[in-house]
N, C-alpha and C positions, 0 to 999 in steps of 0.2 A: 599238944604240939600241932601246929597247922599242917595241912598237906604239902604245901611247898617245901616246908623246912623237912618233912620226912622224904620227899623225893629227892632234895638236896642230900641228904645223907645217905639215901641209897646209891646215888649215882657216884659218889666220893668214897664208897666202900665203909661207911660209918654205921650202917644198918643193913640188916639181912631180911626185912620185912617183905621184900619182894620175891623171896626164893621158895623153892619147894625141893624135898629130898628126892633123889633119884639116882639109883645105883652107886650108892656111897658118895655121891657128890650132890651140890646144890645148883640149881638152875633156875633162872627167872621162870616164874609160873606160867607165862604167856608163851614159852618157846618149848614147853616139854613134849607136846603132841607132834610138833614139826620134827624135833629131834629124834622121837622114837620112830616116826616114818622114815627117816633118813637112815636110822641104824637098821631097820627091818629091809629097806631095799638094799643096803650093803651086805647084809646076811645073804639075801637071795642071790648077790653077786659073788658070793664066795669070801666075804671079809667078815671079820669080827671086830666091828668099829667099836672102840672102847674109849672112854674118857680118861684122859691122863691127869689132867686138872680143869677146874672150872671156875667158881667163885672164889676170890681171895680178897679178905677184908683189908682196910687201910692199914691196921697194925701189923698185919703180916707183910704187907708190900713195903711198909717202912722198915721192917727189921731187915728185909733183902736189900734194899736200897742203903740203909745206914751199914750194914755188914760189907757191903761192896766199896762204899765211899771210904770207910776206915781201913781197909785193906784186909779184912777178915775173911772175905770170900773173893775169888778172883774175878776179873773183869775181861772178856773176851773181845776180840776184833772180829771182823768178818771173815778173816781166815782162820779163825778158832785159836788164835795165838793169845796169850796173856797180856794184857796191857800193863806197862809200868806207869803207876798213877803218881809216884813221888814227885815228879817234876812237873806235873800239871796243875793249873790254876783249878780253883774250886769248880768253876763253871765248866771247864774242859773236862774234868773228872765226871761231872753229871752227864755232861753229852756222851762220854764213853760208856757210862752206866746204861744209858737210855737206849743205846743201840739195842739191847736185849731185855732190859728191865725197865718197865713203864715208871713213870714219875707217881708216886703215892698220891692218891686222890683222882688220878687221871688214867688209872689203868682200866682197861675194856673188861678185865676179869672182875673189877667191882660191880658190873652191871648184871651179871648172871647170864648175859646173853652170848658170851664168848667162851670157848673151850678149846683145849688142845686134845687132838684125837690121835690114835694110832690103831694098827691092825694086830690085834693080840694073837691072832691064828698065825701070823707070819714068823713069829719068834717063839723060842722056849719060854717056859714058865719062869725060868731063873735070868732072862735076859734083862741087862740093864739099861732101862730106856734113857736115852740122853736127849731127845728132841733138838737134834742137830740136822743141818741141811743134808748131809751125806746120808742120812737114814730114809730120806724121801726123794732123792734124786738117783737117777741112773740105776745102778745095781744095789741100792740100799733095800733094806727089808720091806720098807713100806712105800716104796716107788709105785707099785701096782694100785695100792689104794689111792695114792696121791693123784695118779691118772684117773681113776675113777670118780674122785671127788671133784676133779676139774669138770668132767661131764655132766656131774648129776647135781651137785650143791645147789645151784640156783632152783632146781625143780622143787625142792624141799623149803625154800626161802632161806638159804644159807649163802655166805660168800666167804672169801679169804681177805680180810682187810690188809694184810701184810704179804700178798702174794709178789708184789714187786718191790724193787729197790728205789725207793722215791727220794733217797737223802736222809731219810729220818730212821724209823725202826727198821731193822735188817729183815728180808724175808723170812718168814716164818710159815711154811707149808703145812705146818701141824695145827696152826690157829685158825677155827673158823667161827663165823659170827652170825648170828640171826639177823637178817637184813632190817626187817621191819621194827622190830623191837629195839635193836641197838641204835638205829638212827633216831628214834624218838628220844631215847635217853642222852646220846651224845649231844644231840642238839640243844640240851639243857645245861650241859656242861660248859657255862660261860667261863671268861677269864675272871670275872668277878667271884663267881663260885669257888674256883680253883684257888685263887688268890686267898680268900678267907680260910678255906681248909688248910692249906699249907701254913698260913700265918699262925694258926692255933696248934701246929704241930711241934714234934721234936726232931724233925729231919736235920742231920748233921749239916747239910748244906743249905739250910733254909734261906740265909741272907742272899747268897748267890742265886739260888733259884727265884726268889721273889724279884731280884734285880733284873732278872732275865726272861721272865715268865712270858712275855708275848712272843719271844723269838722261840722259846721251847715249846710253847702252845701251837705255834705255826708248824714247826718242823717236826714234831713227834706225835702230837696229839689229834690234830684234825687232818694231817697229812696221811691219808691212807689210800689203798687202790681203790678205783671206782668199782661200785657194783656191776 
């Protein structure tokens, strides 16, 4: 298999050869040192910066997407209310899902450069982590960590791609991304690469997705907060 094909499989979540194991998670091998430096600085500031999720392969992302499309898992709007999908067209269902769940093949979690984090020291061991906006804002348990990340992420080469509401993916203050490595990989995720990946998949909404792929690509995939 040539190097271009291997890279394509990595960025679409169909290969994990770019990853290394750390703290029961898998990260891109080129970001580990920067993450450990960020984690160490957070500890010095009084936070136990912990990974909630990191790499997620195509099959796992597809299972989540299909479960939401079929109604087996709930879909939420920005007010954290359940969306009634029954009367929506296939493409509108996809748009509702993609507010919080990335299109398989285009998830930044495929890259190994993006991870969800929280402050383990701020909650009890039996706390049920939700990864919702209220946990990271105002009086939420992770609001102090969120403020610290605002001031320090860039110092260690990270940023929040979903910090602002740009009309695509909803703000996710728990989601951080390695600036340099993520940009290298995202730049390789062309419409053609994504179209081929989805064409060969078993996504329930495949026809609707492919018919509207340029719009979805512009709105949800490359539409991220600036570094």
